[in-house]
Steps between C-alpha positions, in 0.01 A plus 500: 500500500779758496729517200873440536550874458260571789692253718833660406378857559342413835808304609739784409287758683469292817866391512602866476251614764592217739873510423508127426753336263274218375501449124194377308482176304211332325468122528234233493693298762318662790123481560463878534809677631800443722801686637815311406871527574802382302660198663793715615255768625663761274178604330127469544191539290127479505382223272156562351292252305349720229230238439376497861157643567624803695339837445690753715879496448560723804364236737724221373811719475451633855439144626827380349686816603400431860676162475814687397475746790452220751791287377758756383633592846564130565696444178822653628753224565267226377568257219146408399142614516429210734756628754339844485152354553627306800660818637171690470312227687776472762488878554157458655341752262310231317427270794407155369266613226735516201254351245711571192591843632142610568554559870384786720834681445441488124137611544599809703771579246252474211243714680766766562601492133140576399512805728844601369382494138153642560341203327161393636490163671329222307146417607586132547806279535574130507764549772372460854771703676462790257120498535534520877770770495338719235143449619378369166288201401666159475380329184581154373588537133445228241856369524630478858829689520654260753439209262664701221795588722541135601521417130767766449690382811524151350675661201791698652605638160187712518629669815867554425628580153310521178 
């Protein structure tokens, strides 16, 4: 598993290269990682569980950065993350396949971020839309991400605010 220093170095490099404002925070309140916003949408960060079995920091940071890129344009004039999510879905870019933000719009954004950074795509993913878009193998990991996200969704403090 990467050290905290490896996470911080990778995060700083990618945020600079992608021109993203997301901070980095370590927490055990998320199964692996999550992009979060302050309740008032004034700041955002990527929350990383340093104890999660995750070997390549670039993959998780790009994944969460793609959530930022998808939602950020819809934050203007909104009062909550939920309003922004609704606006994304209502825009038609995400059709009806939101699935905790893992829609086709997010998948294309993530694939483009891999190209932008020059980082090789992962060999496998647990996200169906990303597998289809990137042409990589869909693999069911030991803990189903949608079950984990449902758990987080039942605990809103894990999504907004620390």
